[in-house]
Every structure is written in C-alpha cells, then in structure tokens.
N, C-alpha and C positions, 0 to 999 in steps of 0.2 A: 366857664369850666373849671374846677378843683385844681389850684396850682400844685397840690402834690401828686396829680396824677401822672404816671408813669407815660412819658411820652411817645412810646410806642401804642401802650394801650389807646391814650387818645386819637392817634391817628389811627388805628383801628374802627375806634367808635366813629369817626368823622366817615371812616371808607362804609361803614355802615348805611350810616343816613344819607351820603352822597350817592350810593347803590338803590336804596328805595326811591330816590328822585330821578334816578337814571342820569345823573349829570357826568356824563364820559371825560369831557375836558378836566374837570374838578379831581374826578377818579385818579385820571392819570397824573396829576401834581402831586397826587394825595399819594402815590404809590411811591413815586420818586422821595419825597419825602421819607416814605419808612425805608426805602433801600438805604438813604443816608443814615438813619439811624442806626439801623442793622442789616448790611448787605446779604447775610446768611439767611434773612427771616424766612422759613417755609412761607407764611400767611401772605407776604409782599407775591410770591409764585403764583399763589391762589387767588388774589384779588387782581393778579394782569391777566390771570387766564379769563374772569371773570368780564373783563376790561375787553379782552382780545374778542371773545364768543360776539359780546353784543355789539362791537365795531364790525362785527362779518368775517373776523380773520380767523378763521375756525384751525386751519393750521398751527399759527401761533400759541393758540388756548390750550391745541392740544399738546404741542413740545413744553409747555409751561407745567400742566399736568403730569407728564411722562416724566419730567425731572422729580417731580414730588413722588410720583410712586417708585422710582426708582431709589429713591434715598429712605423712604419712611415706609414701604408697601404698602399694605390694603388698609389706606385710610377710609372710609366710608365715605366722607365727605368729596374726597378727590375722585374716589371710583365713580361715584355719582356724576360728578359732574365731568368726570371724560366719557360716561356714558350718555350726557346729553351734546357734548360736542360731536362723536362719534355719531350718532342722529343727524346732525347738520351736515356730519362730511357724506351723509350716505352710508355708512358701514353700520345697517341695524342690527345685523346679527353679532357683530363686535359690543354692539352698545346694549344689547340684550344680557349678554355675559356679565358684561361689566355690571348692568344692576342686579343682576344674581350676586354677583361680588360684593356690591356693597350693602346689598339686603345680609348675605351669611355674616358679613363684619359687623353689623348694628341693625338687629330688625326693625329698627324705627327709620330707616329706610326701604322704601315700599319697590317692589318689583311694578311695572306696569302691567294691567290687564290688557290684553291684547284679544283685537277682532280681526276676523278676515276681511279683506276689500266686501268680499259677499256680504258676511254678518253686516257691516256698519249700512252698505246700500240699504240692505233690508230694514234699517232699522230708520235711516232717513225717510224711505218711502213709506212705512206704517206711520211717521210723524205728519208726510205730506197727506196721506191718505185721510185722516184724521181733522184734517182744515175746514174750516167752512168752505162753501162751494166758489165765495165771491174771492176768496182768497186764492183760492186755489187757480182761478182763472187769469187772475192778477201775475200769477206765477209762471203761467203757461207757456212762456218764451223767456223763462230767465234760466239759463243752466244752474244747476247745483253739482259743484264739482267737490268729490274728496278728495285731498291730497294730502300728503305725509306731513307735510310741515309747510309754512310759510317758506318762499324761495328771495322775495324781493328784501335786499340789504338794509332798504328803508323801514322796514316793518318791525315791531315787535315780533323779535323769534318765538315768545310763548302766545302771541295770539292762537285765540282757539276757531275763530272763524273771521270773515271778513267779507262785506258787500264790496264789489266793485260797480260803478257806474251812476247813473242819474235814479233817484227815488220816484216815486210810480208817478208821485202827483206832479211831477216837473219833466214827464217825457216828452211833454212839448216841445221843451227846450232840445234844441240839437245835440244830440250828441256827438262829440267827437268820434272823428274815423277812427273805426278799428277796435273801438272800445265798446263792445256791448255789454249790457247789464248780467250781471253774473254773480254768484253767492259761491265763496270757496270754505269749505269745513276743514280744518287742520287736525286728520284723525288722532296721530302721535302724542299731538300736547293733548289733546283730552285724555287720551288714556293716560297719560303722565302725570295729571291733574287728579286722577278717581283712583281711590281705594277698594272699590267693590264695583260688581257688575251692575248691582241696581245703581250707584253712583254715575257708572257711564252712560247709562242709556239716558240717566236724566241729564248727563251734561252734554250730550249730545244732542237730544231735544231740546234743551233748554238755547243752548249755542246758532241751532238752524231756526229757531223762532225768533233769537234776536236778529240774525240776519236778514230773515225775513219782514220784520219789523223795520230795516232800515231801508230795505226796498220800497214798501209801502210808504214810509216817511211818518212811520209812527214812533213815540216815543214812549217810555216804561210804562207808564201811566195807561197810554193808549193800548197797550198790549195785554195789563191787566184786564181791565175794561172789556178787552173781545175775548178774553178767558186763553189769551196765548202766552201770557206771562208765568 
C-alpha cells in the first residue's frame, strides 16, 4: 500500500476487500481499528451494521443503521441496508417503504419488483411443466418450497435457492432421518436482485433449474447440454 495513503482510507479499502471475501473475524478487527482512528466515523457504523447482518444479529445491525439515520437523515446507502435488515426481521411493509425512500434519495437504488405468492408459484409451475418428462419424473417426490428468505443462520443471507438432501444418483445411500430432499426458492432475494419483470422471471427460472441440477447431480455444463442452463 502507498505509504502516503490516509490511514482511514486504507482501513476502509481493507474492509471492502474483506467484505468481498466475507472474512467476518478480520472485518471485526478492522472495524475496531477504524474506530480507534476516528471514534465518530459514520462509515464504522455502516460497516458494523454489515458485519452484524452477516453474523445473523439483525437487531444489532438495525441499531447501527438507526444511529446513522438519526444523525444524517435519508442517506440512500443506509436506507437500502435498513430495508434489507427489515426484511430479515420480518418487517416486509417497513422494508418496502425504506426501499422507496432510498430510491427517492438516489434513483440508482432500485425498488424491488414484487410478485404475489400466487404469481411466483405460477411461474415455477410453468418452468416445471416445460421440463423434459424424465426430469419431471425425477422431481416427482421433491417438494419445491417458495420462501421469502433463507432462515438458517449458517446460510448466505443473499442466497437465491438451495437444494437440501442427497443428489438423485446417490439416493440409494441412506438419507438421514427427517431430512427428505427438497428445493427452496428465496423469493425476496430474487426480487431484490432484478431490475425488470423480464429479469425477475428469468432469474426465477435460472435459480430453479440450478437447484434441480443439484438434485440430479448435474454440473453447470451438463445443465447447458440438456438445454436447462
């Protein structure tokens, strides 16, 4: 690093890099260092909110963000993170209002498109109906569950979908009791990731096909070869 770099700028650059790697313990240490450099630095609260969010402590993340809003008002980045944290606290109406405020403050922050559960289920059904018969048969006993967000603390909170269980070719292996195969699709993460209705429909399809591939034991190349990629 350039020795003339400001220590605070250097610390913020390290946090960006550590966040890309999701190295949470190293992030915690760097945030402490940043607070030592400047105890009143707003960026330290924002980084701590991100850290707490990824640690699954959504109440602590919300507290950090509320402090920032109280001091600085409608900063779009803070509002956007407040919206995400509110989602994971189950406050969906509050979350959508915060996304609107972030967009009003800076229109580069998008407002997620929302599908009703019925619309999303219909889209999933259309994707399934378009699959080859042998694939549909392999999925006959695999529930496809539409959920708002991942609920397990150990999962990436921004995950779009997840296959739980043993891949189809391994089903002869004894499956642990109480752990049947299933596919979970996380609707609000998909909605947040898309900027148009076309993007949303495509991402929903891609996510479902990706998780079906995991169930069938296919890699990305095999999905493409079978026309499912």
